[in-house]
C-alpha positions, 0 to 999 in steps of 0.5 A, spaced: 664 406 288 668 411 292 675 409 293 679 411 299 686 410 301 688 410 308 696 410 309 698 408 316 692 403 315 694 398 321 696 404 326 692 407 331 688 412 328 689 409 321 685 403 323 680 407 327 679 411 320 677 405 316 672 402 322 669 409 321 668 408 314 666 401 314 660 404 319 658 408 313 658 402 308 665 404 305 669 398 304 673 400 297 679 402 301 686 401 299 690 400 306 697 402 306 702 400 311 709 397 313 707 390 317 714 389 319 712 389 326 707 383 324 703 384 330 699 390 327 695 386 323 690 385 329 688 392 327 686 390 320 683 383 322 676 385 323 676 391 318 673 391 311 678 393 305 679 392 298 686 391 298 693 392 302 699 395 299 706 395 302 708 403 303 715 402 299 710 400 293 704 405 294 707 412 293 710 411 286 704 406 284 699 412 286 703 417 282 703 413 276 695 412 276 695 405 278 689 405 282 685 409 278 680 415 281 681 415 288 676 420 292 681 421 298 687 419 301 687 419 309 694 420 310 696 417 317 702 414 315 709 417 319 714 416 324 711 418 330 716 417 335 717 423 338 724 421 341 727 419 335 733 422 333 735 420 326 733 427 323 734 424 316 729 418 317 724 423 320 724 428 314 724 423 309 718 419 312 714 425 315 716 431 310 719 429 303 714 423 302 708 427 304 710 433 299 710 427 294 704 425 296 701 432 295 703 433 288 700 426 286 694 428 289 693 434 286 695 431 279 690 426 280 684 430 283 684 427 289 683 430 296 688 429 302 686 429 309 693 428 313 696 428 320 699 433 323 701 434 330 700 439 336 708 437 337 708 443 332 707 448 338 712 445 342 714 450 347 709 455 346 703 456 351 698 458 346 696 453 341 693 457 335 694 455 328 699 461 327 706 461 326 708 466 332 706 460 336 709 454 333 716 452 336 717 445 336 722 442 341 724 435 337 725 433 330 718 430 329 715 436 331 719 440 326 718 435 320 710 436 321 711 443 322 715 444 315 710 440 311 704 444 314 708 450 312 709 447 305 702 446 305 701 454 306 706 456 301 702 451 296 695 452 297 696 460 300 695 463 307 688 462 306 686 455 304 679 456 302 680 462 298 686 460 294 683 452 293 676 455 291 676 451 284 683 451 283 686 445 288 683 439 291 681 439 298 687 439 303 686 438 310 691 438 316 689 435 323 694 437 329 692 432 333 693 433 341 693 427 346 689 422 342 687 415 346 683 409 345 683 402 342 688 399 337 694 403 340 697 397 343 703 396 338 706 403 340 709 401 346 712 407 350 708 412 345 702 409 347 697 414 351 697 415 358 690 411 359 693 405 356 699 405 360 695 406 367 690 401 365 696 396 365 700 398 370 694 398 375 692 391 373 699 389 374 701 393 380 694 395 383 696 402 383 698 408 378 704 412 378 704 420 376 709 425 376 709 429 382 710 437 383 713 440 377 713 447 373 708 450 378 703 444 378 702 440 384 702 432 384 699 429 378 696 436 376 700 437 369 695 438 364 694 436 357 688 436 352 686 429 351 682 427 345 678 420 344 680 417 338 672 416 336 672 424 336 678 424 331 675 420 326 668 424 327 672 430 325 676 427 319 669 424 316 666 431 317 671 434 313 670 428 308 663 430 308 665 437 306 670 437 301 670 445 300 673 446 307 680 446 307 686 448 312 690 446 318 686 445 324 687 443 331 684 436 333 683 436 341 678 436 345 679 444 347 679 442 354 685 441 358 685 436 364 690 434 369 693 427 369 689 426 375 683 426 372 685 420 367 688 416 373 681 417 377 677 415 370 682 408 370 682 406 377 674 408 378 672 404 372 676 398 374 673 398 381 666 399 378 668 392 374 669 389 381 663 392 384 667 396 388 665 403 390 668 409 386 673 413 390 675 420 390 682 422 388 684 424 395 682 417 397 686 413 392 692 417 394 691 415 401 690 408 399 696 408 395 692 407 389 695 413 386 703 414 387 706 420 385 714 419 383 719 425 383 719 428 376 725 425 372 731 430 371 731 427 364 725 431 362 726 438 366 726 443 361 723 439 355 716 437 358 709 441 356 706 442 363 699 444 359 696 443 352 689 446 350 687 446 343 684 452 341 678 450 337 676 457 334 678 455 327 675 449 327 669 451 329 669 457 324 668 452 319 661 450 321 664 443 325 660 443 331 662 436 334 662 435 341 668 432 344 668 426 350 671 428 356 676 424 360 671 421 364 667 419 359 672 417 354 677 414 358 671 410 361 669 407 355 676 405 353 678 402 359 672 397 358 674 396 351 681 394 354 678 390 359 674 386 354 680 385 349 686 384 354 
């Protein structure tokens, strides 16, 4: 029976990956996490796993072969707080530990599918998986970039060519702005859609940044990607073990924060049997409020991100991504049913 490891298993993407594996009938899964934040157990409670192992114990045991033959490790465990300033802690969690896991996987013939981040691009205005465009703005982005660079060095500049018959599959996914179920534990790092849902429920309005960076109020744009799409792409590579490399994982289409707000508000209005409103109507009625751009973020804020999906598409992965209008509406319905 196929044995899978998911690190960061009680986290946002990790728990959704386990759900996706369960849908396929795969439940011989070793879930690895740190449940010091005990409420995260809720993300695992409805899932089928074979075992749970604390992160402090897992990596040494895995390297020593304690779990027998493992087909693949989905490595989602990391410190993902972009505001964390402790570089020593960040590098130990996101770089050193990942390097050790890579070597253990290669020793054991285990495939490694891991979470990188669009934070590797930082201040760039081009989001293509190439060194000239990689300019991280914080130590989180740097920790993710350094591991990507290490994988390029270990596996060769052209992953597929160098890996053929020599190394087990290695795939890094540069996640853009992921949103969806099971992110409630992330606090300030939860998605815009999550925070807007709760803000509207509490205050009857959604707050967005006003004009900044040459963009009108609420018009700053991000590549928002639904977590179900993230899972689908991870599983596509799981189905194609001959495909390796570092790939953007976003929708490939930047959309303004106004679109997210409209999807949140209109979905909640629909649940109350109220008519959908245009953006202008929402602003006039005070359902959307624009606040001055904070000084603390000036010069440190990305006004536009959009994943270049050329490399992903070149592998043959033709997954169709949900738009903000579709994905956020589905997410808001889920939040309404679980709040």
